[in-house]
N, C-alpha and C positions, 0 to 999 in steps of 0.2 A: 642926323639920328637924335639928336637931342631931344626935337618935336615929336618923335614915337615913345622916347623915355618917358617926358613927360605926359604923355597920353596915358602910359600904362600905369605911371604912378595914380596919376589922378583916379583909373579906374580901380586898381587895388584899395587907395580910401575910400572910396566909395563903397568895396564889397566890405572893407572893414569896418565901414559905418554901420550899414546892413547888418552886418553881424553882432557891433553892439547894440541895435537896437532886438533884433532876435533875442538877445542874452537878455536885455533888460523886459520885453515882453512877456519868455518865459517865467524870469522872478516874480515879475507884476502877477502872473496869473498860479504861482505856487501861494503868494501870499492872498490874492484872491478866493482859491477853494478852502485856505484856511477861513478866513472872513467868512465864507456860505457856508463852512461844516459848522462854525461857532453859531451861528443867525437860531436867536431865540425871539419870539413875539410873544406877551402875554396879554390877553383879552379878559374881559369880567363882566360877567351878567350884569346889565342893570342896577340888580338890587346887591351886588358883589357877592352872592350865594355862590356861584361858578366862577372860576377859572379855568382857562385854558391855554396852555404853552403850544405853540407850534414852531415848527424848524423849517431847515431846507425843504424846497419842494410842495410843503405845506404836509409835511409829516407832523402827526400829533405827538407830542414826547410827555405830556402830561395831563390829566383832566383832576381837578380838588373840587370838593363839594363841602359847604359850611353845614353847619346843623341845621336850618332856616332852608337850605337847599332840598333838605332829606325830609323834609314836613310840608313840600309843595306836593300837589296831585300828580301823577304821573305823565299827564299829556303836559300838565304846566313846567316838569320839570324836561322833559323831552322837547318841546318848542325852546327852552330857554338854553337848553344845554347846545341844538341847532344852532340857533342865533349864534351862540358865543361860539362856537366852533368856526360857523364860516367867518365870523370877525375875526379870530386869530389866524386862518391859514390864508385871508385875504390882505392881511397885514404884511405875514409872513413874504407873500408873494411882492407885493408892491416893496419890502425892504429888500428881498433879495435882487428886484431888477435893479434897484438904485445901488446896491453893491458892483452889480456887473457893470452897472454904467460908467459907474468912479472908475474902475480900473482897465476899461476898454473905450470909453467914450460914450458919448449919446447918441453916435451916427442911424442908431436902429431906431432909437426912440422907443426904449424897453417899458420905462415906469410908463412913458404915455400911453403906449400898449396894452399894459396890465390895466392902468387906469379905467381907460376904454372898455376891454373887457368885461372888468368888473362893474361900470355904472350901468352898462346892459341888465348884466344880472342881478345885481340888486337894485334896479330900478331908480337911479340916482345920476347925477351928472359927475364927470371926470375933475369937475372943480369942486363939489362940495368933495366930493374923496379925497384929494390935493388938499382940501383946508383939513380936513380932519388928518392927513400924515402931518401938516405943519402945527395942529394943534397939540398932537400925540404925546402926553409927558410919560414917564417911565412912572410903572406901577408899583406904590408901595404897599403892599398886599398888606392884610391882618395875618396873623398867625394864628389859627384854627387846628382842631384838633384833628389827629392825624386817623384819617377812617381807610387807610389801605389794607389795614389785616381785620377790619371788622363786614360783615354782611350791612348793604345797604338795606336790606329786608327786615332788620333786627327791629325789635318794638323797643318806644322810647321808654317803657315802663322798666323800671330795675328791677331784676330778677329777685323774688325774696329769698333774704341770706338763708344757707342750710341750718338745720342744728345740728350740734357738735357728733357725734358718734356717741352713744351709751355708753360708760367705761363698762369694759368687761374685768371680769375676773379667769374669765376660761377663753382657752383658745378657740379660734374661730376651726371649723371646721377644716378649712386647707392648709392652716397650720398645724393641727394634726395628724392630717394625714402624710404630710411632709417629713413630720418628727417619726411618726409611725415607719415610713418609709427607711430614713436613716436609720434609726434603731433596729431594722432587720436587716439593713445593710452589714452595719458595725457587727451585727451577732453571727456573720458568714463567716 
């Protein structure tokens, strides 16, 4: 009976160990989810006139233009924007794969798969992409005017100042109408 009891104890300990592993895995998955949710990568065009911020799953979180970007011809601006978008989304995918691998291991070789796919799409090699990952430094961007409340189609020429309204000693027609209206009501 002692051997059976020891065998049951050993099985119970293995079961408890597996439960602890499951608990640790779930705790780690919560941290994984938080890290992915906080993921942001920033890419800038070569002339630094366009900045794109990408998030998890390649979502675009922000696009910023400098004044010099808005002075570019439409085709040049479009091309630079698309190139910068691709760069930001690709970096976000590589970063996300790295985060997943750091939490669940690299048995699936996610980063290698992402690099291989991107190498085919961008007509480069996985080694060049891996080198660009190693060379990536945090971007310290310059502060520029906020164009979020402005039309990108506005002219660069300032609007001429409006002359002040001429001083008037008499009331406008609207003021006279309202005054007359209230005077009639008061008489009633």
